[in-house]
N, C-alpha and C positions, 0 to 999 in steps of 0.2 A: 384497239378494239376490242379487248379486254373491257377497261375503262369501261366505256360508253353501254355495253355489254350490261353492269352493272348499274349504269346509270338510269341507260331510259328504258332495259331490256332488251328481252331478243325479238317480240313482232315489231316494233318499233324499229328496231334496231336493222332486216331486212326488207322491211318498206324501204328507212334510207337508200339499204345496199341498193336494191330495185331500182331507186331513182338514180342514183349514182351510175349507174350500164344505162339506163337511159340518156342520160346527158356524154355518156362517151361516143355510142353508137350514134346520134345526132351531132356531135363533134367530126366524124367520119361523114359522116352523107354531106353535110356544108365543105367539107374538107377538096379544097381548087386543085389541084396538082394537074402540069402541062400536061399535052399527052403524049404519047412516044410514039413516032411512026416505025412500022414496020414489027418485029414478031419471032421472038426468038427460035432460032429454028430445033425443030425435034427429029434427032434420029429414025430409021427407015424403021418400019412396023409399028408405030405407036409407042404409046404411054405402057402397056404394057412389054413389047419387049425391049425397051429402057432398064422395064424393074428384073425380067429373067437374066438380064445381060450383068445388074448388078450382083443381082444375087450367086450370078454364074463365075463372078470376079471373086465375091465373101468366100465361098466354098475352094476354089484355085487358091487362096491364097491365108495360110494356116497365120502367120501374122495378123491379118486383119478380123480373124477368125478371131483368136484369142483375146482383140481392144475388145471390141465388140462384144463375147461374153464377158467378159469384166462387169463392159459398164451396163450391161443390160442385167446381168446377175445382181448389181448394187442397186440400180433402180428399184428392179424387185421388190429389197431384202429394206430402200429405205424408202418407199410407198407407199406404206402406212406409217410414217412420224404422224402425222395429224391426231390420227384415230387413237393412237398409241401412248401420246402426251394429252391429248382429252382423258381417258377413261385414266392417266397415272395421277395427273396430277385431281381429279373428282375423290380419288381411291385412296393411297397410299397418300399422297401430299396433302389429303383434306383441303385444297384452294378452292379462289373461286376466277371468276372469270379474268379475275383482274389478275390473276397469278398465269395464267394458260399464257394471256394477251402477252407478260415479260417475258416468258420462254419460247413465242412465237417470236419474238421481238431481238432475242437474243440469236436467234437461230439467222437468222436473214442481217443480225450484225456479223455474225460468221463468215457468213456469204458474199457480205459487203467486201468484208477485210481479205478474204482468201483469195478476190478475184485482185483486192488491191499491190498483193503479195504474189504474186501469179509473176509479174514480171521480173522481178526480183530474180523468185527461185529458175526462170527457165533461161536465167544467164547464166547459172551454173550446171541442171541438169537437164539431159533431157523431157523431150517430153510425153515419149512414152512411161519412162522411170516417174514421172510428176502424178501422169493418171495412175502409175499400182502405188504409191507414197499416196494418193492422198484417197482413193480407195479403200487400200488399208488402214490411216491411219484413222481415218471415218467409220468404221466398222469396227474399230478399239473405243470410240469419242462416244456411241452408238451401244453400244454395248454398256459401257460403263454410268449410263444415263439410271439404271435398273440395278446394277451396284451399293444405291444408300437414298431411300426415299425424305430426301433435303435439298427448300428449294434453292440454297448457293447455291449446292454439287452439281443437283440438273443440269441448272444455266449454263455453268463453265460445260460441263459435257455438253451440252446443244449446241453454246458456243463451237465447241471442236468440230462438232458433227460437220455444221453449216462452212466452217472454212474449211474440212479437211473435202468438204462434197465440193466447195465451189472450185480447190484448188483443181480436182480429177474434171470437172467437169469443163471449167477454161481450157484444160489439159488436151482433154479426149476430142473436143474443137482447133484446136492447133494441130493438134496432129493429122489430124483427118483435109487441114488445109494444105499442110503443110506436107505431104506426105503420097496422098491419094492424086494418083491426073487428073491435072483438071476436065479429059472428058469422062473422067470417070464420075467427078468428084458429088456431084446434083445424085445421082443414082445411088451411092455409097451413104452417103448423108441422110438419103431422102429414108434409104436401110434403116440405117441407126437411125432417126430418127421413130418410123412406125416399128421397127420392136422399143423404145422406150415408152411410148408411147402406153404399149399393151400391154405392159405391164404392168403399168401404175393400178387400173383399177385389177387386173388379176392378184397382182400384190395384198391389196388391201380388201382382199374375200378371202385371200388368205390366213389374210393375219386373222377381219373374224372368224371365222372361223377357230384358230386356235387363241383364239381368248377364252368364247368357252371352255377349251380343255384343258390349258394351260395358264398359271398364273400370270402376271401382267411381268414379276420376277421376272420369271426365265425366260419371256417372250421377247426381252429390250437384247439378254447375250448370246441366244439363238440368233436372232436374226442379225447382228452386231460378228456373230463370228462366219453368217451365209457371205456377208460384206465385207468384211477380212480374207475369209478362202477366196475370194473371188479376186483381191489386190495383189496376194501371193499368184497366186497363178499367174495372172498379167507379170509381173516381177520374175518369174522363170526364164530362163535365156530360151529364145526364139530366132531361126534365123526371118534376117526381113527378108522377106520373098516377093515381095508383094510389083516389084517391076517386072519379075519372071513371069510372075501372075497374070500383069496387064499386056506382055509380049505376048506371052500365051492363049490367051481368047483375041490377038488380035486376030 
C-alpha cells in the first residue's frame, strides 16, 4: 500500500481500493451455499433478554469483569495506532508512504508470528496468564515506539506490539471458549465484541484530541502505560468465580 501510494498517488489508489471492495461484494453475491434446515433456538424473551442475561453474568463474576476490563482498556489504548503511526512517520521520522507501509507490514507480521507462537505458549501457560502477558508487553512495546524516532527501532517496536497483541487476542478468545459455559458463550462473546468495537472510535477520538495538546513523543508512552496497567490488573490474583456466577443466575 505504501509503495503504491508513492507510485500512483492517493486518488487512483482510492479508486483501486473501491474496485477491490466491489469485487469482494460480487464474489459474496455469487457464492452459493447449501441451505441449512431449521433455525437456532433463541432463549425466552428474545434478543434483549439474552443481552441482559449476559450483562448479569458479567456483573456477578469478578473474574469475567477483570478479563473484559483488561481487553477493553487495551483495545481503547491501541485503537489509534494507525492515526499515531501516520503522524509519526510524516513528522518526527520525516518518511513517506513507503516507510509507513513497511511499518504497517511489520505490525501485521508480528501478529502472524504471535498467532503461530500462541500454540507453543499455551502448552506452558494458562490462557489468563497469556492474556495478561500479551497485554502487558504490548503496552511496553507500544510505549517504546516514541522513545526514539528511528525507522529501524520503530519497526522493531511495532513488530513486538503486533506479536504481543496477537497473543493477547488469541488467548482471550481461547479463554472465553474454554471457560464460559456453552449456554452463556454467545452472550458473553457478544458483549465483549460490542464493548471492544465501541472503544475503537472512542480511542481514536480521544487520541486525536490529545494530539492537539500533547507532543507525539509523549502520547506513545501515555497510551502504552494505559495498556500496561490493564495487563497488570489482569495479572493480579482473583478468584475464578465464573462457575458460581453461572449457577447463581440459573
